[in-house]
C-alpha positions as CSV (number, residue, x, y, z in Angstrom):
1,M,89.5,374.2,67.5
2,R,92.8,373.4,68.1
3,E,94.1,371.6,71.3
4,D,97.5,372.7,72.2
5,K,98.8,372.1,75.4
6,N,100.7,375.1,75.6
7,V,99.1,378.7,76.4
8,W,98.2,379.2,72.6
9,G,95.7,376.2,73.0
10,M,94.7,377.0,76.6
11,I,93.8,380.4,75.3
12,H,91.2,378.7,72.9
13,R,89.9,376.5,75.4
14,M,89.7,379.6,77.6
15,A,87.0,381.3,75.1
16,D,84.7,378.4,76.0
17,I,84.8,379.6,79.7
18,G,81.8,381.9,81.1
19,P,82.2,385.7,79.9
20,H,84.6,384.8,77.4
21,R,84.2,384.6,73.6
22,L,86.1,383.4,70.8
23,I,85.5,387.0,68.4
24,A,88.5,386.1,65.5
25,D,90.9,382.9,65.2
26,T,93.1,383.6,62.1
27,Q,96.5,381.7,61.2
28,E,98.0,385.7,62.8
29,C,95.8,386.4,65.7
30,V,93.2,385.1,67.8
31,I,90.7,387.8,69.5
32,I,89.0,387.0,72.3
33,R,86.0,389.4,73.8
34,M,85.1,389.2,78.0
35,E,81.3,390.7,78.7
36,N,79.8,391.3,81.5
37,E,77.4,393.5,83.2
38,T,79.3,396.3,83.6
39,G,81.1,396.2,79.6
40,E,83.7,394.1,77.4
41,G,87.1,393.7,77.0
42,D,88.9,392.4,73.8
43,M,92.7,390.7,74.1
44,I,94.2,390.8,70.8
45,L,97.0,388.4,70.9
46,Y,99.9,387.4,68.4
47,R,102.5,384.9,68.5
48,V,105.4,386.0,67.9
49,F,108.0,382.8,68.3
50,E,107.2,379.7,69.5
51,G,106.6,379.8,73.1
52,V,106.3,384.1,73.0
53,Y,102.8,385.8,72.8
54,L,102.6,389.7,72.3
55,M,98.5,390.8,73.4
56,Y,97.0,393.9,73.3
57,N,94.6,394.8,76.2
58,D,91.2,397.0,75.3
59,F,89.0,397.1,78.2
60,H,85.9,399.2,78.8
61,M,84.2,397.3,82.1
62,E,84.4,398.2,85.8
63,Y,85.3,394.6,86.6
64,C,85.9,391.0,85.3
65,E,87.4,387.7,85.8
66,S,90.4,385.7,85.3
67,E,90.3,382.4,84.8
68,F,94.4,382.2,84.3
69,Q,96.5,380.8,86.6
70,A,100.5,379.5,85.2
71,A,102.8,377.0,86.2
72,E,105.7,378.0,87.1
73,S,107.4,378.4,84.1
74,L,106.1,381.2,82.9
75,L,106.7,384.8,82.8
76,A,104.9,388.2,81.9
77,I,106.0,391.9,80.6
78,D,102.8,394.1,81.4
79,Y,102.8,397.8,79.9
80,C,99.5,399.6,81.1
81,R,99.0,402.9,78.3
82,E,95.5,404.0,80.0
83,G,93.4,403.7,82.7
84,S,94.4,401.5,86.0
85,I,93.8,398.0,87.1
86,Q,93.9,396.1,91.0
87,M,94.1,392.8,91.3
88,E,94.9,390.6,95.0
89,C,98.3,389.2,94.4
90,V,97.9,387.8,97.6
91,S,95.2,387.2,100.8
92,G,94.3,390.9,101.9
93,V,97.0,392.5,99.9
94,Y,96.4,394.5,96.0
95,C,98.8,395.3,93.2
96,V,97.6,398.1,91.7
97,K,99.1,399.4,88.0
98,K,98.8,402.7,86.0
99,P,99.7,404.6,83.6
100,G,103.1,404.4,82.1
101,N,104.0,401.4,84.7
102,V,105.5,398.4,83.6
103,C,105.3,395.0,85.6
104,V,106.8,391.9,85.3
105,D,104.9,389.3,86.9
106,S,104.8,385.5,87.1
107,R,101.2,385.1,86.7
108,V,101.2,382.7,89.6
109,H,98.2,385.0,91.3
110,H,96.5,386.1,88.5
111,K,93.6,383.9,88.9
112,G,90.3,386.0,90.6
113,L,88.8,389.4,90.2
114,M,90.4,392.2,88.3
115,R,89.0,395.9,89.0
116,F,89.4,399.1,87.0
117,P,88.7,401.5,89.0
118,T,88.5,404.4,85.9
119,N,86.5,401.9,84.0
120,H,88.7,401.3,81.2
121,Y,92.0,399.9,80.9
122,H,94.4,399.5,77.6
123,G,97.9,398.1,77.7
124,I,100.3,395.1,76.1
125,T,101.2,391.9,77.6
126,I,104.4,390.6,76.4
127,G,104.0,386.6,77.4
128,F,106.8,383.8,77.2
129,E,106.8,380.2,77.9
130,R,110.3,379.2,79.1
131,A,111.0,375.9,77.5
132,L,109.3,376.2,74.2
133,A,110.6,380.1,74.3
134,E,114.3,378.9,75.0
135,K,113.9,376.6,72.4
136,S,112.7,378.3,69.7
137,L,114.6,381.7,70.5
138,R,118.0,379.7,70.2
139,E,116.7,378.2,67.2
140,Q,115.8,381.5,65.7
141,V,118.1,384.0,67.3
142,S,121.2,382.2,68.3
143,G,123.0,385.3,68.6
144,I,121.4,386.6,71.6
145,P,121.6,384.6,74.2
146,V,118.4,384.9,76.7
147,E,117.7,383.3,80.1
148,L,114.0,383.4,80.8
149,K,114.4,381.4,84.3
150,A,117.1,384.4,85.4
151,L,114.9,386.7,84.3
152,R,111.9,385.9,86.4
153,N,114.5,384.9,89.4
154,K,115.7,388.5,89.2
155,F,112.4,390.4,88.9
156,C,109.7,387.9,90.6
157,G,111.4,385.3,92.8
158,N,109.1,385.5,95.2
159,D,106.7,384.7,92.8
160,L,105.1,388.8,93.6
161,P,104.5,391.4,90.7
162,F,107.7,393.7,90.5
163,L,106.5,397.0,89.4
164,I,108.6,399.7,87.2
165,R,106.8,403.2,88.0
166,E,108.8,405.1,84.9
167,D,111.3,404.2,82.7
168,E,111.9,405.9,79.1
169,N,113.3,403.0,77.6
170,L,110.6,400.1,78.2
171,R,107.2,403.4,77.8
172,R,109.6,404.2,74.0
173,L,109.7,400.2,73.3
174,F,105.5,399.7,74.2
175,T,104.5,402.7,72.4
176,D,106.0,401.8,69.7
177,L,103.7,398.9,69.1
178,Y,100.8,400.8,68.8
179,Q,102.0,402.1,65.6
180,V,103.3,398.9,63.8
181,P,102.6,398.8,60.0
182,E,100.7,395.4,59.2
183,K,103.2,394.7,56.0
184,V,105.8,394.1,59.2
185,R,104.1,393.3,61.8
186,Q,105.2,390.2,62.6
187,G,109.5,391.0,62.3
188,Y,108.7,394.3,64.1
189,F,106.9,392.1,67.2
190,R,110.2,390.0,67.4
191,A,112.8,393.2,67.1
192,K,110.7,394.4,70.0
193,V,110.4,391.1,71.9
194,L,114.6,391.2,72.1
195,E,114.7,394.9,72.2
196,L,112.7,393.8,75.8
197,L,114.9,390.7,76.6
198,V,118.7,391.8,76.7
199,Y,117.4,395.2,77.8
200,L,115.7,393.7,80.7
201,S,119.2,391.0,80.7
202,A,121.2,394.1,81.2
203,V,119.3,396.4,83.6
204,E,120.1,396.5,87.3
205,I,117.0,396.9,89.3
206,E,118.9,399.0,92.1
207,D,119.2,401.3,89.1
208,M,114.9,401.0,87.9
209,E,112.4,404.0,90.0
210,T,110.0,400.9,90.7
211,E,106.4,401.4,92.2
212,K,104.8,400.9,95.9
213,T,102.7,397.8,94.4
214,Y,101.2,396.9,97.6
215,F,97.9,398.2,99.1
216,Y,96.3,396.5,101.6
217,R,92.1,395.7,101.0
218,D,90.6,398.1,103.5
219,Q,93.0,400.7,102.3
220,I,91.8,400.0,98.5
221,E,87.8,399.4,99.7
222,K,87.7,403.1,101.1
223,V,89.3,405.1,98.1
224,N,86.7,403.5,96.1
225,A,84.5,404.5,98.3
226,I,86.1,408.2,98.2
227,Q,86.0,408.2,94.5
228,K,82.4,407.6,94.4
229,L,81.5,410.0,97.1
230,I,83.2,412.7,95.5
231,T,82.3,412.0,92.0
232,E,78.6,411.3,93.1
233,N,78.3,414.9,95.1
234,L,80.0,417.2,92.7
235,N,78.2,420.3,94.2
236,E,80.3,419.2,97.6
237,N,84.1,420.7,97.9
238,Y,85.9,417.9,100.4
239,T,89.6,418.6,101.8
240,I,91.5,415.7,102.2
241,E,91.8,416.3,105.7
242,A,87.9,415.8,105.9
243,L,88.0,412.6,103.5
244,A,90.8,410.8,106.3
245,E,88.7,411.5,109.2
246,R,85.3,410.2,107.4
247,F,86.8,407.2,106.0
248,D,89.3,406.5,108.6
249,I,92.2,406.4,106.8
250,S,95.7,408.7,107.1
251,Q,96.2,411.4,104.4
252,T,99.4,409.9,104.0
253,A,97.8,406.6,102.8
254,L,95.0,408.4,101.0
255,K,96.9,410.3,98.7
256,K,99.1,407.9,97.8
257,C,96.4,405.5,97.6
258,F,94.4,407.2,95.2
259,R,97.0,408.5,92.9
260,N,98.1,405.0,92.2
261,V,94.9,403.9,91.9
262,Y,93.0,406.6,89.7
263,G,96.1,408.1,88.0
264,K,96.3,411.8,89.4
265,P,96.1,413.0,92.9
266,I,92.6,413.5,94.0
267,H,91.7,417.2,93.3
268,A,93.5,416.9,89.7
269,Y,90.9,413.8,89.3
270,L,88.3,415.3,90.0
271,K,88.9,418.9,87.7
272,Q,89.2,416.2,85.0
273,Y,86.2,414.4,85.9
274,R,84.5,417.8,86.1
275,M,85.1,418.1,82.8
276,E,85.0,414.8,81.6
277,R,81.0,415.1,83.1
278,A,80.3,418.3,81.4
279,A,81.6,417.9,78.1
280,E,79.3,414.6,78.0
281,L,76.6,416.9,79.2
282,L,77.3,419.4,76.4
283,K,76.9,416.9,73.3
284,R,74.2,414.8,74.7
285,E,72.1,417.5,76.9
286,R,71.6,420.4,73.5
287,E,68.8,422.5,75.3
288,M,70.5,422.5,78.3
289,N,71.8,425.7,79.2
290,I,75.1,426.1,79.8
291,G,74.9,427.8,82.9
292,D,73.1,424.9,84.3
293,I,75.8,422.2,83.2
294,A,78.1,424.2,85.3
295,F,76.2,423.9,88.7
296,L,75.7,420.7,87.9
297,V,79.5,419.7,87.6
298,G,80.4,421.6,91.3
299,Y,80.9,425.3,89.5
300,E,78.9,427.9,91.4
301,S,79.9,430.8,88.5
302,G,80.0,430.2,85.3
303,G,82.5,432.7,84.2
304,K,85.0,430.1,86.2
305,F,83.5,427.1,84.5
306,A,84.1,428.1,80.7
307,A,87.6,429.3,81.8
308,A,88.6,425.6,83.3
309,F,86.9,424.1,80.6
310,K,88.4,426.2,77.8
311,A,92.0,425.7,80.1
312,S,90.8,421.7,79.9
313,M,89.3,421.4,76.5
314,G,91.2,423.7,74.2
315,M,87.6,425.6,73.6
316,T,84.7,427.6,75.4
317,P,82.0,425.1,75.9
318,M,79.6,426.8,73.3
319,E,82.5,425.9,70.9
320,Y,83.1,422.6,72.2
321,R,79.0,422.4,71.9
322,R,78.6,423.0,68.5
323,Q,81.5,420.7,67.1
324,P,79.9,418.1,64.8
325,Y,79.7,414.9,66.5
């Protein structure tokens, strides 16, 4: 195993720690798997330039422990494609990322417990080690001046993550990275990294649509408890007012925090959850009556359930059950 003292070497050493396992180690990429009793997650890491890394993140678990905490020379840009992630960035204050968010982060507050409220998270991270990255970029792409220190100071000068809610240019840049032809992968990665750096250097922060980044621990804990309550009692119809009173949280804070943590307003989330649960039962419990499934996911009327299922899934429950799997 290599003994590099940079991030690439640290990734290899991390594979020997706790729940981390090295799955693949080639000239092109490293794959590390994290496992615990709640599931597993893969990190597929490519070296784009010396000191510049691109990583695909795919997690199907409730939480994992991060052992990584950067020195002052790192800059990371994270894109959340699906799911959500929450992490304590300073004592009692959590950063929450949801689909579409782009986060510029110094990684100073990255060690500790990361939770995935929807039990999955998919996204991309592009990371820069300042000294190594600037040197290799100067040598290989001399016509594009990049000041990584200036970018870090611009977006996270206080060492807290800077969260961008929606930006079409950034969304397109990252989603393009899921459609890379293998034979041009390295060159494509390099082009996209340079595009990202030029865009972040040029854009003005005040022109960006930023997200409320931080929530207090008690808000996160209450919203997680609310999600558990409503998904374990699908036959109950809870109002926002009743939930806010029961968990001693304002309706405004409940709606805002729930939407950020779970990616949807509470009633839209619950409707989707019911449909996904119904779809699971239709596939797994083939002898179960569709009317019984409708009742289990909170519908007293089979007709209303069938209409809601078709609107969500594009076919009736019976048609869905007949699909080959």
